[in-house]
N, C-alpha and C positions, 0 to 999 in steps of 0.2 A: 547635187551632192548635199546642199543645205537642207533640202527636203528630207533626204534619207537620215541625216544627223538628227533633225527635229523629231522624226518618227521614232528613231531609236531611243532618244531621251524620253519621249512620251511613254514608250513601252516600259522602260526601266522604272519611271515614276509610278505607272499604274501597277506594275508588279510589286514594287515596294509597298504601295498603299494597300494592295490586297493582302500581302504577307502580314502587314501590321494588323489588319482587321482580323485575320485568322489567328494571330498569336495572342491578341489581347484577352479574349475569353479564356484561353488556356492558362494564361498567367494568373488571371483572377481565380480560376478554379483551383489552381495549385498553390495559391497564396497560403503561407504557413504562419502560425503564431505559436508562442510559447507561454505556458502558465506554470508557475512554481508555487506550491502550497505548503504551509506548515500547520500541523495540528495544534492550534492555539489552546484548545481545551486541555490536552495532555500537559502542555507547558505550565498552564496555570495550576493544574492539579499538583504538579511537582513543587511549585513555588509555595503555595499556601497549604499544602498537605491536607487536601479535602478527602475524607474517607467516604467512598461510595462504591456501589457495585459496578464494576467495569466489564462484566461479562458480555454485555450487549453494546459496548462502545467501540468506536472505530480504532483498530490497533495500528493503523498506519500513521507514522509521524510525518513523513514527507510524501508529497505527490508531485507528479510532473505530467503535463499534457502537451502533446504536439498537435496543434490544430491544423487540419488539412482543409482549407477553405473556411467557410463561415459556420458549417454545421457539423462536419465529421471530425473526429480526433482520435488519437491513440494516447492512452494514459498508463502511467506506471505508479506504483506505490511501494513504500518500504517502511518497515517499523521493527522495533525490537526492544528488549529490556534485559537487564541483568541485575538481580536483587540478591544481596548477600546478608545473612544475619548470623550472629554468634551469641550463644547463651552459655554463661559459665557461673556456677554457684560459688560465691565467695568462700574461701577457705577449703575448697575441694578441688581435686584435679579433674573431676568430671566436666565435660564440655559437649556442646552440641552445635554444629554449624549447618547451615542450609543455604544452598545457592540455586536460584531458579533463573534459567536463561530461556529467552524466546526470540524467534526471528519470524517475521511475516513479510511476504512479497506478493505482488499481483501485477498483472498486465492485462489490458483490455482495450475496448474501443467504446466511444460514446457518440450520441447524436444530440445536438443542441436545438432547443426550441426557444424562440424569443417570446417572452410573456409580458413585455412592457418596456418602458424606458430603462429601468434598473434591474428588472428580474429576468432570469434566464433558467429554463429547466433543461434537464438532460436525462437520458436513459441509455442503457447499453448492457454489455456482457463483460465479465471478468474471468480470467483464469488465475487461481490463487494457490499459494503453497505456504505451509507453516512448519516450524520445527520447535520442539520444546525439550528441555532437559531439567529434571528436578533431582538434585543430589543432596542427601542428608548424611552427615557423618557424626556418629555418637562415640565419644571416647569415655569409656567407663573406668579406665585405669587398668582393668584386666584385659580388655580387648577393644579394638576399634571396629565398629560396625558401619558399613556403608549401605545405604538404601538408594538405589538409582532407578529412576524412571525416565525413559526417553521415548518421544513420539514424533511422528512426522505425518503430514497429510497433504493431499492435493485434490483440487476440484475446481468449482466455479459456479457462476450463476448470474442472475440479473441484478441491476441496481437502478435506482432513480435518485436524482439530485436536484438541488435548487441553489442558484447563485443570486446574491444581491450585490450589485456593483456600486460601491461608494463613489468611485471615480471610474473613468473608462479603463484604468489599468489596475485598480485595487478593489478587491471584493471579498465577501464572506461566502462560504460554501458549506452545505451540509448534505448528507445523503443517507439513504437506507438501502441495505443490500441483503440478499438471500443466497447464501452459498451452500451447496452440497459438497461436503468434504469427505473423501475416503482416505483412511490412514491405517497406521499400525502403531501399537504401543508395546514397548519392551520394559520389563521391570525385573530387578534381581536384588538379593541381599547378600552382602559379602562380609565374612568374618576374617580379619587379618591374622589372628593367632590360632583360630580353629577353622581352617578352610574346609574341613569335612562337614561343617554345618552349613556351608554355602547353599543357597537356594539355586535351583536350575532357573535359567532365564525363562520368564513367563511372557508369552507374546499373545496379543489379541488384535484382531482387526476391528476397525470402527467405521461407522457411517454416521456423520453428524450433519444436521441442518443448522447452520450458523446464521443467526439473524443479527444484523448490525442496525441499530436504531439511529435516527437522526438526532443524536444527543451530543455529537462532537462538531465543533466548528473549525473550519480551516480558513486561514488568512491567505488569500490568493493574490499573487502579483503577476500581471500579464505584460509581456514584452515581445 
């Protein structure tokens, strides 16, 4: 009886040891990490009011990456802007207002390469979407004229990036990307007092190759 109990305990121990050995690589492979990034360049630009061409800069204000293991990851990005200006000549009722609204979003995956103690490279593919609205209102005193242009686009493409880790959890990141975006753009002019002068909605389709240069810096926190 004692021999049987001893053999049973040995089998349980061996089974548990084998199970643990099989589970450990799986846990390591599925180990996850989180990275949250803020476009530090855009924030500085808003604070110090630097005027420069932003057509090739990164439009995403926030980024998030879910790391699956040590190399693969899924990432998200979001950005937007809302600018409003009003011009009015003193002593006259005439006025002109303009509002420009933009929304950008992306989702993709990346692969990491270790380039040294503090440097890390990455590359991958993104799917992106964008939405723009430009509304101008001119009040001449006789009539109010609205000029509206709205566009949206979807597409994607590859990117390459570079990390510099100041500490194991805090780093700087920049990237270059090349997105092919297919979209449509609608525009119209509306007269409030003379609707018979209204323009018909003009629609055009677009195909744009959008290049984002590594001129923006993200501050990354890993946890």
